[in-house]
TORDO-770929 format. One record per residue (C-alpha): residue in one letter; z, x, y. Coordinates in steps of 0.1 Angstrom, whole numbers, padded with zeros to 4 digits, always signed. Each point is the difference from the previous one (the first is absolute). Example, Ala and Ser with C-alpha at 12.3 -4.5 7.8 and 13.67 -1.06 7.14 Angstrom:
// TORDO-770929
{a, {+0078, +0123, -0045}};
{s, {-0007, +0014, +0034}};
//
This chain:
// TORDO-770929
{m, {+1574, +0299, +0978}};
{r, {-0038, -0004, -0006}};
{l, {-0015, +0004, +0034}};
{r, {-0037, -0002, +0009}};
{v, {-0006, +0034, +0018}};
{l, {-0030, +0007, +0025}};
{a, {-0006, +0038, +0002}};
{t, {-0023, +0018, +0024}};
{g, {-0009, +0037, -0005}};
{s, {-0004, -0004, -0036}};
{t, {-0027, +0024, -0002}};
{g, {+0020, +0028, +0015}};
{y, {+0029, +0024, -0013}};
{i, {+0027, -0023, +0007}};
{g, {-0014, -0032, -0006}};
{g, {-0015, +0013, -0032}};
{r, {+0033, +0010, -0012}};
{l, {+0019, -0032, +0011}};
{v, {-0023, -0028, -0013}};
{p, {+0007, +0010, -0040}};
{r, {+0037, +0004, +0009}};
{l, {-0003, -0035, +0015}};
{l, {-0018, -0015, -0031}};
{e, {+0025, +0018, -0023}};
{r, {+0030, -0019, +0017}};
{g, {-0018, -0031, -0010}};
{h, {-0014, -0009, +0035}};
{e, {-0032, -0017, +0010}};
{v, {-0020, +0024, +0019}};
{r, {-0033, -0007, +0021}};
{c, {-0018, +0028, +0016}};
{i, {-0019, -0001, +0033}};
{t, {-0028, +0028, +0001}};
{r, {-0030, +0008, +0017}};
{d, {-0016, +0016, -0031}};
{a, {+0009, -0020, -0028}};
{p, {-0022, +0021, -0025}};
{r, {+0026, +0031, +0006}};
{l, {+0025, -0025, -0021}};
{a, {-0021, -0012, -0026}};
{g, {+0008, +0030, -0023}};
{r, {+0038, -0003, +0002}};
{n, {+0015, -0023, -0027}};
{w, {+0020, -0019, +0023}};
{q, {+0007, -0037, -0007}};
{a, {-0002, -0008, +0037}};
{e, {-0024, -0022, +0022}};
{i, {-0023, +0020, +0020}};
{i, {-0012, -0014, +0031}};
{e, {-0027, +0020, +0021}};
{g, {+0005, -0003, +0039}};
{d, {+0007, +0018, +0031}};
{l, {+0030, -0001, +0016}};
{l, {-0017, -0009, +0031}};
{d, {-0014, -0029, -0013}};
{r, {+0024, -0026, +0006}};
{d, {-0015, -0025, -0024}};
{a, {+0003, +0027, -0028}};
{v, {+0035, +0007, +0009}};
{a, {+0009, -0038, -0001}};
{r, {-0016, -0004, -0033}};
{a, {+0018, +0030, -0013}};
{m, {+0035, -0019, +0012}};
{v, {-0001, -0030, -0017}};
{g, {+0030, -0004, -0020}};
{v, {+0015, +0033, +0010}};
{d, {+0037, +0007, -0002}};
{v, {+0000, +0036, +0009}};
{a, {-0026, +0023, +0018}};
{y, {-0001, +0035, -0002}};
{y, {-0020, +0017, +0029}};
{l, {-0012, +0038, -0007}};
{a, {-0030, +0000, +0020}};
{h, {-0013, +0021, +0031}};
{s, {-0032, +0009, +0016}};
{m, {+0008, +0039, +0014}};
{t, {-0036, +0010, -0012}};
{s, {-0017, -0026, +0016}};
{e, {-0025, +0007, +0026}};
{r, {+0013, -0025, +0024}};
{a, {+0035, +0002, +0019}};
{f, {+0022, -0001, -0032}};
{r, {+0030, -0014, +0023}};
{e, {-0020, -0028, +0008}};
{i, {-0012, -0009, -0036}};
{d, {+0030, +0005, -0014}};
{r, {+0019, -0023, +0024}};
{e, {-0029, -0027, -0007}};
{m, {+0004, +0007, -0038}};
{a, {+0039, -0008, +0003}};
{t, {-0002, -0030, +0023}};
{i, {-0023, -0016, -0022}};
{f, {+0018, +0006, -0031}};
{g, {+0036, -0010, +0015}};
{q, {-0015, -0033, +0016}};
{e, {-0018, -0010, -0032}};
{a, {+0033, +0010, -0019}};
{a, {+0017, -0023, +0020}};
{r, {-0026, -0028, -0001}};
{a, {+0003, +0001, -0040}};
{g, {+0037, +0000, -0001}};
{v, {+0006, +0035, -0013}};
{t, {+0037, +0008, -0003}};
{r, {+0001, +0038, +0009}};
{i, {-0027, +0029, +0009}};
{v, {+0009, +0036, -0014}};
{y, {-0015, +0027, +0020}};
{l, {-0001, +0035, -0002}};
{g, {-0002, +0017, +0033}};
{g, {+0009, +0035, +0018}};
{l, {+0034, +0017, +0006}};
{g, {+0008, +0014, +0035}};
{d, {+0021, -0011, +0033}};
{p, {-0020, -0027, +0018}};
{d, {+0014, +0014, +0034}};
{k, {-0014, +0039, -0008}};
{v, {-0032, -0010, -0023}};
{h, {-0031, +0010, +0020}};
{s, {-0025, +0003, -0030}};
{k, {-0025, -0029, +0000}};
{h, {+0002, -0002, -0037}};
{l, {+0039, -0004, -0001}};
{v, {-0001, -0023, +0028}};
{s, {-0029, -0022, -0015}};
{r, {+0023, -0003, -0032}};
{q, {+0030, -0012, +0018}};
{e, {-0025, -0024, +0020}};
{v, {-0014, -0013, -0030}};
{g, {+0037, -0011, -0014}};
{r, {+0007, -0019, +0032}};
{a, {-0035, -0018, -0002}};
{l, {+0006, -0011, -0035}};
{a, {+0035, -0013, +0009}};
{a, {-0013, -0018, +0033}};
{a, {-0008, -0030, -0020}};
{g, {+0032, -0006, -0010}};
{v, {+0003, +0009, -0038}};
{p, {+0028, +0024, -0012}};
{v, {-0014, +0036, -0002}};
{v, {+0017, +0026, -0020}};
{e, {-0014, +0031, +0017}};
{f, {+0006, +0035, -0016}};
{r, {-0006, +0028, +0018}};
{a, {-0007, +0036, -0015}};
{a, {-0010, +0033, +0012}};
{v, {-0023, +0022, -0026}};
{i, {+0000, -0014, -0034}};
{v, {+0001, +0026, -0026}};
{g, {-0028, -0013, -0022}};
{s, {-0036, +0010, -0008}};
{g, {-0021, -0025, +0020}};
{s, {+0022, +0000, +0030}};
{a, {-0021, +0012, +0029}};
{s, {+0025, +0020, +0016}};
{f, {+0012, +0016, -0029}};
{e, {-0035, +0008, -0012}};
{m, {-0005, +0017, +0031}};
{l, {+0030, +0025, -0003}};
{r, {-0006, +0005, -0038}};
{h, {-0038, +0010, +0008}};
{l, {+0009, +0024, +0026}};
{t, {+0030, +0018, -0020}};
{e, {-0026, +0001, -0030}};
{r, {-0030, +0013, +0018}};
{l, {+0016, +0025, +0027}};
{p, {+0019, +0031, -0009}};
{f, {+0008, +0006, +0038}};
{m, {+0001, -0028, +0026}};
{i, {+0002, +0000, +0037}};
{t, {+0012, -0032, +0006}};
{p, {+0007, -0024, +0033}};
{r, {+0037, -0002, +0006}};
{w, {+0003, -0034, -0013}};
{v, {+0004, +0021, -0034}};
{d, {+0040, +0001, +0008}};
{t, {+0003, -0038, +0008}};
{r, {+0027, -0016, -0021}};
{c, {-0009, -0029, -0025}};
{q, {+0017, -0021, -0028}};
{p, {-0025, +0001, -0027}};
{i, {+0003, -0025, -0029}};
{g, {-0013, -0003, -0036}};
{m, {-0028, -0023, -0007}};
{r, {+0027, -0014, -0029}};
{a, {+0027, -0009, +0025}};
{v, {-0027, -0016, +0022}};
{l, {-0010, -0023, -0028}};
{d, {+0034, -0006, -0009}};
{y, {+0010, -0014, +0036}};
{l, {-0032, -0022, -0002}};
{l, {+0007, -0014, -0030}};
{e, {+0037, -0008, +0005}};
{a, {-0011, -0019, +0032}};
{l, {-0006, -0028, -0020}};
{d, {+0036, -0001, -0014}};
{h, {+0013, -0002, +0035}};
{p, {-0010, -0037, +0013}};
{t, {+0023, +0005, +0033}};
{a, {-0015, +0035, +0010}};
{d, {-0017, +0003, +0031}};
{g, {-0009, +0025, +0026}};
{v, {-0007, +0035, +0002}};
{y, {+0012, +0026, -0028}};
{e, {-0003, +0036, +0007}};
{i, {-0003, +0018, -0033}};
{g, {-0001, +0038, -0010}};
{g, {+0008, +0024, -0029}};
{s, {+0033, +0021, +0002}};
{d, {-0014, +0028, +0017}};
{v, {-0007, +0006, +0039}};
{l, {-0028, +0029, +0000}};
{s, {-0025, +0013, +0023}};
{y, {-0036, +0001, -0009}};
{r, {+0000, +0037, -0007}};
{e, {+0031, -0002, -0024}};
{m, {-0019, -0029, -0019}};
{m, {-0034, +0025, -0003}};
{q, {+0025, +0029, -0011}};
{i, {+0016, -0024, -0027}};
{y, {-0031, -0012, -0013}};
{a, {-0014, +0038, +0000}};
{r, {+0029, +0011, -0023}};
{v, {-0002, -0031, -0024}};
{r, {-0036, +0011, -0004}};
{g, {+0007, +0036, -0004}};
{l, {-0017, +0010, +0034}};
{r, {+0009, +0021, +0029}};
{r, {-0007, -0012, +0035}};
{v, {+0004, +0016, +0035}};
{i, {+0003, -0029, +0028}};
{v, {-0003, +0015, +0035}};
{a, {+0007, -0027, +0029}};
{a, {-0019, +0006, +0032}};
{r, {-0012, -0021, +0030}};
{v, {-0035, -0017, -0004}};
{p, {-0014, -0006, +0032}};
{w, {-0024, -0028, -0010}};
{p, {+0017, -0026, -0026}};
{q, {-0030, -0013, -0014}};
{l, {-0009, +0036, -0014}};
{s, {+0028, -0008, -0024}};
{s, {-0018, -0034, -0009}};
{r, {-0034, +0020, -0005}};
{f, {+0018, +0025, -0024}};
{v, {+0018, -0025, -0020}};
{g, {-0032, -0019, -0004}};
{l, {-0017, +0031, -0011}};
{l, {+0023, +0012, -0023}};
{t, {+0015, -0031, -0017}};
{p, {-0017, -0032, -0013}};
{i, {+0016, -0019, +0029}};
{p, {-0028, -0014, +0024}};
{y, {+0003, +0014, +0036}};
{r, {+0007, -0034, +0015}};
{l, {+0031, -0004, -0025}};
{a, {+0011, +0037, +0007}};
{r, {-0002, -0008, +0036}};
{s, {+0024, -0028, -0001}};
{l, {+0023, +0019, -0028}};
{v, {+0000, +0034, +0022}};
{e, {+0012, -0019, +0029}};
{s, {+0028, -0019, -0019}};
{l, {+0013, +0035, -0015}};
{r, {+0014, +0007, +0036}};
{t, {+0023, -0029, -0002}};
{e, {+0035, +0006, -0018}};
{v, {+0000, -0027, -0029}};
{i, {+0034, -0003, -0013}};
{v, {+0025, -0028, -0009}};
{r, {+0022, -0013, +0027}};
{d, {+0014, -0028, -0017}};
{d, {+0013, -0002, -0034}};
{r, {-0004, -0037, -0006}};
{a, {-0025, +0004, -0030}};
{l, {+0024, +0018, -0015}};
{r, {+0031, -0021, +0004}};
{e, {-0023, -0034, -0010}};
{f, {-0022, +0012, -0028}};
{a, {+0010, +0019, -0032}};
{v, {-0029, +0028, +0000}};
{q, {+0015, +0035, +0002}};
{p, {-0026, +0024, +0015}};
{v, {+0000, +0036, -0016}};
{s, {-0011, +0032, +0015}};
{y, {-0033, +0012, +0012}};
{h, {+0001, +0024, -0029}};
{e, {+0007, -0024, -0026}};
{s, {-0030, -0025, +0017}};
{l, {-0022, +0027, +0002}};
{t, {+0005, +0011, -0037}};
{r, {-0006, -0034, -0015}};
{t, {-0032, -0003, +0022}};
{l, {-0014, +0033, -0013}};
{a, {+0010, -0006, -0036}};
{r, {-0023, -0032, +0003}};
{v, {-0030, +0021, +0001}};
{a, {+0016, +0019, -0033}};
{s, {+0006, -0031, -0019}};
{d, {-0022, -0028, -0015}};
{q, {+0032, -0022, -0006}};
{v, {+0000, -0014, +0034}};
{e, {-0011, -0037, +0006}};
{t, {-0026, +0006, +0029}};
{t, {-0016, +0036, -0006}};
{w, {-0023, +0016, +0022}};
{a, {-0028, -0006, -0024}};
{s, {+0002, -0033, -0001}};
{s, {+0005, -0003, +0039}};
{i, {-0031, +0011, +0009}};
{a, {-0023, -0019, -0028}};
{t, {-0027, -0015, +0019}};
{g, {-0017, -0021, -0027}};
{s, {-0033, +0013, -0018}};
{d, {-0024, -0027, +0013}};
{r, {+0005, +0010, +0034}};
{f, {-0017, +0032, +0003}};
{e, {-0020, +0027, -0018}};
{g, {-0003, +0038, +0007}};
{r, {+0025, +0022, +0015}};
{h, {+0030, -0004, +0020}};
{l, {+0023, +0027, +0013}};
{s, {+0033, -0009, +0015}};
{t, {+0039, +0004, +0002}};
{y, {+0026, -0022, -0005}};
{e, {+0040, +0003, +0000}};
{g, {-0008, +0039, +0001}};
{m, {-0022, -0002, -0027}};
{l, {-0036, +0014, +0000}};
{y, {-0025, -0019, -0022}};
{e, {-0037, +0000, -0007}};
{r, {-0013, -0030, -0017}};
{h, {-0033, -0009, -0017}};
{a, {-0012, -0032, -0011}};
{l, {-0029, -0011, -0025}};
{n, {-0013, -0034, -0014}};
{i, {-0007, +0004, -0036}};
{a, {-0020, -0025, -0021}};
{a, {+0021, -0001, -0031}};
{s, {+0036, -0015, -0007}};
{p, {+0033, +0012, +0014}};
{e, {+0008, +0007, -0038}};
{q, {-0030, +0023, -0002}};
{a, {+0005, +0017, +0030}};
{f, {+0038, +0006, -0006}};
{a, {-0009, +0017, -0035}};
{v, {-0026, +0022, +0017}};
{i, {+0028, +0011, +0025}};
{c, {+0028, +0006, -0028}};
{s, {-0023, +0023, -0017}};
{l, {-0004, +0026, +0027}};
{g, {+0012, +0036, -0005}};
{g, {+0010, +0019, -0029}};
{d, {-0029, +0016, -0024}};
{v, {-0025, -0023, +0018}};
{g, {+0008, +0014, +0034}};
{w, {-0007, -0020, +0034}};
{p, {-0033, -0011, +0003}};
{a, {-0005, +0011, +0035}};
{g, {+0007, +0036, +0009}};
{n, {+0015, +0008, -0031}};
{w, {-0002, +0038, +0011}};
{l, {+0020, -0007, +0030}};
{w, {+0028, -0019, -0021}};
{q, {-0001, +0031, -0025}};
{t, {+0003, +0027, +0030}};
{r, {+0028, -0021, +0015}};
{g, {+0018, +0002, -0033}};
{l, {-0006, +0036, -0003}};
{l, {+0013, +0007, +0036}};
{d, {+0029, -0024, -0009}};
{r, {+0008, +0022, -0031}};
{f, {-0005, +0033, +0020}};
{v, {+0031, -0013, +0022}};
{g, {+0021, -0009, -0028}};
{g, {-0009, -0037, -0003}};
{v, {-0012, -0021, -0029}};
{g, {-0035, +0002, +0004}};
{m, {-0025, -0022, -0023}};
{r, {+0013, +0017, -0032}};
{r, {+0019, -0032, -0009}};
{g, {-0029, -0023, -0004}};
{r, {+0009, -0033, -0013}};
{r, {+0013, -0018, -0030}};
{h, {-0028, -0024, -0007}};
{p, {-0036, +0000, +0010}};
{r, {+0001, -0036, +0011}};
{e, {+0036, -0015, +0000}};
{l, {+0026, +0009, +0026}};
{m, {+0037, -0005, +0000}};
{l, {+0024, -0004, +0029}};
{g, {+0018, +0037, +0008}};
{e, {-0028, +0020, -0020}};
{p, {-0018, +0031, +0012}};
{v, {-0035, +0002, +0008}};
{d, {-0011, +0033, +0008}};
{f, {+0017, +0008, +0032}};
{w, {+0010, -0035, +0007}};
{r, {+0028, -0026, -0015}};
{v, {-0005, -0037, -0004}};
{e, {+0024, -0013, +0025}};
{a, {-0011, -0038, +0001}};
{l, {-0022, -0017, -0026}};
{q, {-0008, -0039, +0002}};
{k, {-0027, -0007, -0030}};
{d, {-0033, -0008, +0015}};
{k, {+0011, +0000, +0036}};
{l, {+0017, +0034, +0012}};
{l, {+0006, +0036, -0011}};
{r, {+0019, +0028, +0021}};
{l, {+0002, +0031, -0008}};
{r, {+0023, +0023, +0017}};
{a, {-0011, +0038, +0005}};
{e, {+0024, +0028, -0018}};
{m, {-0018, +0030, +0013}};
{k, {+0016, +0022, +0028}};
{l, {-0008, -0014, +0034}};
{p, {+0014, +0000, +0037}};
{g, {+0011, -0036, -0003}};
{a, {-0007, -0027, -0027}};
{a, {-0033, -0017, -0013}};
{w, {-0011, -0031, -0017}};
{l, {-0032, -0013, -0013}};
{q, {-0003, -0037, -0005}};
{f, {-0025, -0024, -0017}};
{e, {+0000, -0038, +0009}};
{v, {-0024, -0024, -0018}};
{a, {-0003, -0034, +0011}};
{e, {-0023, -0027, -0015}};
{r, {-0026, -0016, +0024}};
{e, {-0033, -0022, -0006}};
{g, {-0024, +0022, -0021}};
{g, {+0023, +0025, -0012}};
{c, {+0028, +0017, +0020}};
{a, {+0010, +0022, +0027}};
{v, {+0017, +0037, -0001}};
{e, {+0021, +0016, +0026}};
{q, {+0006, +0038, -0005}};
{t, {+0025, +0013, +0023}};
{a, {+0019, +0036, +0003}};
{f, {+0032, -0001, +0015}};
{y, {+0016, +0031, +0016}};
{d, {+0034, +0004, +0014}};
{p, {-0002, +0033, +0019}};
{r, {+0031, +0025, +0002}};
{g, {-0002, +0018, +0035}};
{f, {-0027, +0017, +0018}};
{l, {-0015, +0015, -0036}};
{g, {-0002, -0034, -0014}};
{y, {-0023, -0013, +0028}};
{v, {-0022, +0028, +0000}};
{y, {-0003, -0001, -0041}};
{w, {-0013, -0038, +0004}};
{y, {-0027, +0010, +0025}};
{l, {-0013, +0029, -0020}};
{v, {-0003, -0022, -0032}};
{l, {-0017, -0030, +0021}};
{p, {-0036, +0014, +0001}};
{f, {+0004, +0004, -0040}};
{h, {+0010, -0034, -0002}};
{r, {-0031, -0013, +0017}};
{f, {-0021, +0002, -0032}};
{v, {+0025, +0005, -0030}};
{f, {+0016, -0035, +0009}};
{p, {-0032, -0022, +0004}};
{g, {-0015, +0020, -0027}};
{l, {+0030, -0010, -0023}};
{l, {-0002, -0037, +0010}};
{t, {-0040, -0001, -0005}};
{a, {+0007, +0018, -0035}};
{i, {+0026, -0031, -0008}};
{r, {-0026, -0025, +0012}};
{e, {-0027, +0014, -0023}};
{r, {+0021, +0002, -0031}};
{a, {+0019, -0034, +0003}};
{e, {-0036, -0014, +0010}};
{a, {-0015, +0017, -0033}};
{e, {+0027, -0014, -0020}};
{r, {-0006, -0035, +0013}};
{a, {-0038, +0003, -0010}};
{a, {+0009, +0014, -0034}};
{v, {+0022, -0030, -0005}};
{d, {-0027, -0026, +0015}};
{p, {-0035, +0014, -0001}};
{s, {-0009, -0030, +0021}};
{v, {+0017, +0018, +0032}};
{v, {-0027, +0017, +0022}};
//
């Protein structure tokens, strides 16, 4: 049956995966978000409403004609008390859903025995479920522990700590038991909720393994080919753990504080109702982890890390350094007074015999170093001075993605303590186009991070110089075609 579905959290990792799956099933999807431009670059045939979930009028507009609503929002990083904000948002959402005649709300909350949960984060997650249901609309509430998927805050925290620290002295929460579940299983549960018109109440969901956080980090280390020593000790001030996590991972301190507090609570499935009523068959932590890490190594997934962090070329110029889903990236953007076709042609001519127009001696030196350690170096050159084909080499890169006049992504094949990509995106805009150049890096272990920070100073002038050269060549091409252009 074709349903009209409202999705919150569509700019997040789970919502960003759920929406295209709903569309593939033929449902009519409407998204409500505070930042509509973040969804502009996604090719979703969905209605976008810009609004805050604390704005009752905006929520009311979004609910009109909706059959089922997904609630995937939370405010843990807010400067205000997040429990208060979460309850207020959920109350408004439930009340407006009831007024609009919504038949069901599907909510993803947090696992944990209500009688033993002391974490404000987990308590808030369960309070939200009750607030949503208070207005009388049936709520399907899935409660999960750590979700194994890049973008899950708790998983990213464990992942970064394991990657960066060969030796860890951790608080005793490292031996707390939990029941991690893979992202794929979570999405399957959320989707299957549409096929169960009588489903209602709390469903505890988890993978097939019950593990301590120490075991999760050790399994992660083995899969990544790392060796890690983890020692549990008494930490007199719990806030030190949060500060430490905030310093060593991309998780901000406010969120880290809530997560660290929740790690002291055992979160395992106590009721197998979900397994009895749904067809989802969760897999082991090892299998979920392997699938998650494979996303980075493959360009055959429906939502890649590269597209997930797209910001839109018209929204900034200059340099931007950040992390996303465990990926380090550096982005530069520049407006160019030339057509997308002219700019993209210049981009596709980089490398080979003509070299790289900014810091070419650095590129050549890096190639020599790579050859010295047994890598491919720069000796491969390129097949054609101006044309590229998917899968062919360009110096020590290989063309991984190619969309004519829009996108070129090169994957590094040099020897690295990690994996690297260089991507160019071209977008048409008034008076010409905008080009975004992004270097992505997936570090492997502590040495991977050391390598990234060692090369950043060279990026500072090589990458802006490369973009400037692209602009000069593209604008010269435009002037040659149209001499009236000044």
